[in-house]
C-alpha positions as CSV (number, residue, x, y, z in Angstrom):
1,F,-11.3,8.8,1.3
2,I,-9.3,10.8,3.6
3,S,-8.3,12.0,7.2
4,S,-7.4,15.5,8.3
5,V,-3.6,13.6,8.7
6,R,-2.9,13.5,5.1
7,R,-3.9,17.3,4.5
8,G,-0.2,18.4,4.7
9,V,-0.1,16.8,1.8
10,H,-3.4,16.8,-0.8
11,P,-5.1,20.1,-1.4
12,P,-7.8,19.9,1.5
13,E,-10.8,21.2,-1.9
14,F,-10.6,18.0,-3.3
15,L,-11.3,15.7,0.0
16,K,-14.8,13.9,0.7
17,L,-15.9,12.2,3.4
18,P,-16.6,8.4,2.7
19,S,-20.0,8.3,1.2
20,A,-21.6,5.3,0.2
21,D,-23.6,6.6,-2.6
22,L,-20.0,8.7,-4.2
23,L,-18.4,5.3,-3.8
24,E,-21.2,4.0,-6.1
25,R,-20.7,6.4,-8.6
26,F,-16.8,5.9,-8.3
27,V,-17.5,1.8,-9.0
28,E,-19.9,2.8,-12.0
29,A,-17.7,4.8,-13.8
30,A,-14.5,2.6,-13.4
31,K,-16.3,-0.1,-15.1
32,G,-15.3,-3.4,-13.4
33,H,-12.2,-1.5,-13.2
34,A,-12.2,-0.7,-9.7
35,Q,-10.6,-3.2,-6.9
36,I,-9.7,-1.6,-4.0
37,L,-10.9,1.1,-1.5
38,T,-9.0,2.9,0.5
39,L,-10.3,5.0,3.9
40,A,-9.8,6.1,7.3
41,P,-12.9,4.9,9.4
42,E,-12.9,7.4,11.4
43,L,-14.7,9.8,9.5
44,L,-17.9,10.3,9.0
45,G,-19.8,7.5,6.7
46,A,-17.3,5.2,6.7
47,M,-19.0,2.3,8.3
48,P,-21.9,3.0,5.5
49,C,-18.9,3.3,2.7
50,I,-16.9,-0.2,3.6
51,D,-20.8,-1.8,3.5
52,A,-21.0,-0.7,-0.2
53,A,-17.3,-1.2,-1.2
54,R,-18.3,-5.3,0.1
55,K,-21.4,-5.2,-1.6
56,A,-19.3,-3.8,-4.7
57,G,-17.1,-6.3,-4.8
58,L,-14.1,-4.7,-3.7
59,V,-11.2,-4.8,-1.3
60,V,-11.3,-2.6,1.7
61,A,-8.1,-0.8,3.0
62,I,-7.8,1.5,6.6
63,G,-5.3,4.3,5.2
64,H,-4.9,7.3,5.7
65,T,-5.9,7.5,9.2
66,D,-5.8,9.2,12.7
67,A,-8.0,5.7,13.9
68,T,-7.4,4.6,17.3
69,Y,-7.3,1.1,18.3
70,E,-11.2,0.9,18.8
71,Q,-12.4,2.3,16.0
72,A,-9.9,0.7,13.6
73,R,-11.5,-3.0,15.2
74,A,-14.3,-1.7,14.1
75,A,-13.8,-1.1,10.4
76,I,-11.8,-4.8,10.0
77,A,-15.4,-6.1,12.1
78,R,-17.3,-4.6,9.3
79,G,-15.0,-6.0,5.9
80,A,-11.6,-3.5,6.0
81,H,-8.9,-6.8,6.1
82,H,-6.0,-4.6,4.8
83,A,-3.9,-1.7,5.4
84,V,-2.5,0.8,3.6
85,H,1.6,2.1,3.7
86,V,1.4,1.2,7.7
87,Y,3.2,3.4,9.7
88,N,2.7,6.1,7.0
89,A,-0.1,9.0,7.4
90,M,-1.2,6.7,10.0
91,R,-2.1,8.1,13.9
92,P,1.5,7.1,15.1
93,F,2.0,4.4,17.6
94,S,2.7,4.1,21.6
95,H,2.4,1.3,24.5
96,R,-0.7,3.4,26.2
97,D,-2.0,4.4,22.6
98,S,-1.8,1.7,19.6
99,G,-3.8,3.5,17.6
100,V,-4.3,1.5,14.1
101,I,-1.2,0.7,14.0
102,G,-1.1,-1.4,17.1
103,A,-4.8,-3.0,15.1
104,V,-3.0,-4.4,12.0
105,L,0.2,-5.5,13.7
106,T,-2.2,-7.8,16.2
107,T,-4.8,-8.7,13.7
108,P,-3.9,-11.9,11.8
109,E,-6.1,-11.3,8.8
110,V,-5.4,-8.0,8.0
111,T,-2.9,-7.7,5.9
112,A,-0.6,-4.5,5.8
113,E,1.2,-3.0,2.8
114,L,4.9,-1.9,3.5
115,I,7.3,1.0,1.2
116,A,10.1,-0.5,2.1
117,D,12.8,2.0,0.8
118,G,14.4,3.0,4.1
119,V,13.2,6.9,4.0
120,H,9.0,5.9,4.9
121,V,10.3,3.5,7.6
122,D,13.1,2.7,9.4
123,E,14.5,-0.9,9.5
124,T,13.7,-1.6,12.8
125,A,9.7,-0.3,12.2
126,M,9.9,-2.8,9.2
127,R,10.8,-5.5,11.0
128,M,8.6,-5.0,14.1
129,L,6.0,-5.4,11.3
130,L,7.7,-8.1,9.2
131,Q,7.5,-10.2,12.6
132,A,4.5,-9.5,13.5
133,K,2.6,-10.5,9.8
134,G,4.6,-13.1,8.3
135,A,5.6,-13.8,5.1
136,G,2.0,-14.2,4.2
137,G,1.0,-10.8,5.2
138,V,2.7,-8.2,4.2
139,I,2.3,-6.7,0.7
140,L,5.4,-4.3,-1.0
141,V,4.5,-1.5,-2.9
142,S,6.5,1.3,-4.2
143,D,4.0,4.8,-4.0
144,G,6.1,5.5,-6.6
145,I,5.2,8.7,-8.2
146,S,5.9,10.3,-11.9
147,A,9.7,10.6,-10.6
148,T,10.9,7.0,-10.0
149,G,13.4,6.4,-12.2
150,M,14.2,9.9,-13.1
151,P,16.5,12.7,-11.6
152,D,16.4,15.3,-8.7
153,G,14.6,17.6,-10.2
154,K,11.6,19.6,-9.3
155,Y,8.3,17.1,-11.1
156,T,4.6,17.0,-10.1
157,L,1.9,15.8,-8.4
158,G,-1.4,15.4,-8.9
159,T,-1.9,19.8,-8.5
160,F,1.3,21.0,-6.9
161,E,4.9,20.6,-7.4
162,V,7.5,18.7,-5.1
163,T,11.3,17.9,-5.0
164,V,13.1,14.9,-5.2
165,S,16.6,15.4,-3.4
166,G,18.8,12.0,-2.9
167,G,15.8,10.1,-4.7
168,V,14.0,11.2,-1.5
169,C,10.3,12.9,-2.6
170,R,8.7,15.7,-0.5
171,N,6.5,18.6,-0.7
172,S,7.1,22.5,-0.3
173,E,6.8,21.7,3.6
174,G,9.5,18.8,3.5
175,K,6.8,16.9,3.9
176,L,7.3,13.2,2.4
177,A,5.0,12.5,-0.8
178,G,5.6,9.6,-2.4
179,S,8.0,8.0,-3.5
180,T,11.0,7.2,-6.0
181,L,11.4,3.6,-4.6
182,T,11.2,0.5,-7.6
183,L,10.0,-3.1,-6.5
184,D,12.9,-4.5,-8.0
185,R,14.6,-2.4,-4.9
186,A,12.0,-2.9,-2.4
187,L,13.2,-7.2,-2.9
188,R,16.8,-6.3,-2.6
189,N,16.0,-3.8,1.2
190,I,13.8,-6.8,2.5
191,V,16.4,-9.6,1.4
192,N,19.1,-7.3,3.3
193,L,16.8,-7.4,6.3
194,G,17.8,-11.0,6.4
195,V,14.7,-12.4,4.9
196,P,14.5,-15.3,2.8
197,F,14.4,-14.4,-0.4
198,A,11.0,-16.6,-0.9
199,D,9.5,-15.0,1.8
200,A,10.0,-11.6,0.1
201,L,9.5,-12.7,-2.8
202,R,6.0,-13.8,-2.1
203,M,5.5,-10.3,-0.9
204,L,5.8,-8.9,-4.0
205,T,3.9,-11.6,-6.2
206,L,1.5,-14.1,-4.4
207,N,0.6,-11.9,-1.6
208,P,-1.3,-8.6,-3.7
209,A,-2.1,-11.3,-6.6
210,T,-4.5,-13.1,-3.3
211,L,-5.2,-10.3,-1.8
212,L,-7.3,-9.0,-5.7
213,G,-8.6,-12.9,-5.9
214,I,-6.7,-13.0,-8.8
215,E,-4.0,-15.4,-7.6
216,F,-4.9,-18.5,-10.2
217,K,-3.7,-15.7,-12.9
218,K,-1.3,-13.6,-11.6
219,G,1.4,-14.2,-9.2
220,S,2.2,-17.5,-9.6
221,L,3.7,-19.9,-11.8
222,R,1.2,-22.0,-12.3
223,P,-0.7,-23.7,-15.3
224,G,-3.5,-21.6,-17.0
225,A,-1.8,-18.7,-15.3
226,D,-0.5,-15.4,-17.4
227,A,2.9,-15.8,-17.8
228,D,4.4,-12.7,-16.3
229,L,7.8,-12.8,-15.4
230,L,11.5,-11.9,-14.3
231,L,14.9,-12.8,-14.7
232,L,16.7,-11.3,-11.2
233,D,20.8,-12.3,-11.5
234,D,23.2,-13.0,-7.9
235,A,22.2,-9.4,-7.0
236,L,18.7,-9.6,-7.5
237,N,19.3,-6.2,-10.4
238,V,16.5,-7.3,-12.8
239,T,17.8,-8.3,-16.7
240,Q,15.0,-9.5,-18.3
241,V,11.3,-9.3,-18.3
242,W,8.7,-11.5,-19.8
243,T,5.1,-10.3,-20.0
244,R,2.4,-13.2,-21.4
245,G,5.5,-15.4,-22.2
246,I,7.1,-12.1,-24.9
247,S,10.1,-11.0,-23.8
248,N,10.2,-7.4,-23.5
């Protein structure tokens, strides 16, 4: 469910207003795999949709939104406790109109995603988010598309063509359209900002697992958890991967 701030990227014919009935159909089709819903809280039908999502056991997130501070706070009060790729596709922050970003930065119970590729969000804005939310409140995400790990060139994102140049993905209008970031690079970028390694690692592992309520199986090393492991060298490059304890 996407607001007008993303209509320059997503085809208008695919955009729908939030609907509790439509959400229930999606959840049923997902057959138990639906975990998180992102919506723009300023749209008509958003609040009943939040109620339906919470009833279905989904994490409710604010994202792709032009919401005001008041609209964002209303969604948070209703049960939206996560924010998708903060700063991007959101009403800009200003000192007289803090908007959804102001609500996210000042509400401790809201976790905040960050695309830490240095393109989607600049260094100062990343530092602001990290300082406001703390190590436990930030989740690093890639927003990676099919071009991730591939050379520059033309790629398809949904139904339209995008161009990757210098690792940066844009649509025909020059707007950012996803990322080619990998999470090991995100880890290195955050550590390079001066964030302690243990805190940066938490943003990739324990924090997202806790958001989804699977922290006893994923995101940590403990008895009974899945043995999904990475071995990093001193430069924080991946050297080996284990899935369920089996080396890949």
